C-alpha positions in Angstrom: 240.9 158.1 205.8 244.1 160.0 206.7 244.1 163.6 208.0 246.8 166.0 208.8 246.8 168.1 211.9 249.1 170.2 214.1 249.8 168.4 217.4 248.9 171.7 219.1 245.4 171.7 217.6 242.6 170.5 219.7 242.1 166.8 219.9 238.9 165.6 218.2 237.3 162.1 218.5 237.1 161.9 214.7 240.9 162.1 214.5 241.1 158.4 215.1 244.6 157.2 215.8 246.9 160.2 216.1 250.4 159.4 214.9 253.3 161.9 215.5 255.5 161.9 212.4 258.2 164.3 213.7 261.8 163.2 214.4 261.8 165.3 217.6 259.2 165.3 220.4 257.2 168.6 220.2 257.8 171.2 222.8 255.1 171.7 225.4 253.4 168.3 224.8 253.6 165.8 227.6 254.6 162.2 226.7 251.3 160.9 228.1 249.3 163.5 226.2 246.1 162.3 224.5 247.2 164.4 221.5 249.5 161.6 220.5 248.6 157.9 220.4 251.8 156.7 218.7 255.2 158.2 217.8 256.7 157.0 214.5 259.9 159.1 214.4 261.5 156.7 212.0 259.2 157.8 209.2 260.2 161.4 209.7 262.9 163.0 207.6 266.5 162.1 208.6 268.2 164.5 211.0 270.5 165.7 208.2 267.6 166.5 205.9 265.5 168.1 208.7 268.4 170.3 209.7 269.2 171.2 206.1 265.6 172.2 205.4 265.1 174.2 208.6 261.6 175.1 207.4 263.0 177.4 204.7 260.3 177.4 202.1 262.8 178.4 199.4 264.2 174.8 199.8 260.7 173.2 199.7 261.0 171.6 196.3 264.4 170.0 197.0 263.3 169.0 200.5 260.2 167.2 199.1 262.3 165.4 196.5 264.9 164.2 199.0 262.3 163.2 201.6 260.3 161.2 199.0 263.5 159.3 198.2 264.1 158.7 201.9 260.6 157.3 202.3 261.0 155.0 199.3 264.0 153.4 201.1 262.4 153.5 204.6 261.4 150.2 206.2 259.3 152.0 208.9 256.8 153.1 206.2 255.3 149.6 206.1 254.6 149.8 209.8 252.7 153.0 209.2 250.8 151.5 206.3 249.8 148.5 208.4 248.5 150.9 211.1 246.5 152.9 208.5 245.0 149.7 207.0 244.0 148.5 210.5 242.1 151.7 211.4 239.3 153.7 209.7 240.6 157.1 210.8 244.2 158.1 211.2 245.6 161.6 211.7 249.3 162.3 211.1 250.3 165.0 213.5 253.3 167.4 213.3 254.5 170.3 215.2 255.6 173.0 212.7 253.5 176.1 212.2 253.6 175.9 208.5 250.7 173.7 207.4 251.7 173.6 203.7 255.4 173.0 203.8 256.1 170.1 206.2 257.0 166.5 206.3 253.4 165.3 207.0 252.3 166.8 203.7 255.0 164.9 201.8 254.3 161.7 203.7 250.6 161.9 202.9 251.5 162.4 199.2 253.7 159.4 199.4 251.1 157.2 201.1 248.5 158.1 198.5 250.9 157.1 195.7 251.4 153.8 197.5 247.7 153.1 197.6 247.8 152.5 201.4 244.4 150.8 201.5 
């Protein structure tokens, strides 16, 4: 099972493996924090796409389309799929405040289409 959660939300034992899917390390989180087990920044949107989107919800549709294309061509996705398949519980963590318009939402959609398990 894959869940989504903000990195700033309280850690829960049911989160399983917590994987940060942001390109940048989140502010205020220590590198040795138990909020993050693994950082897969290579599955995050490219710097160009991230900067272009800038969390502007009016760009959400185009961001989603562009990020899905990036994921399709991204070799790091297989590493993520392997981790998911090796664990019962996985939580993709992200730092943005917007819980509906962020890369983790698109990434989860992509993984479901790939039938990760």
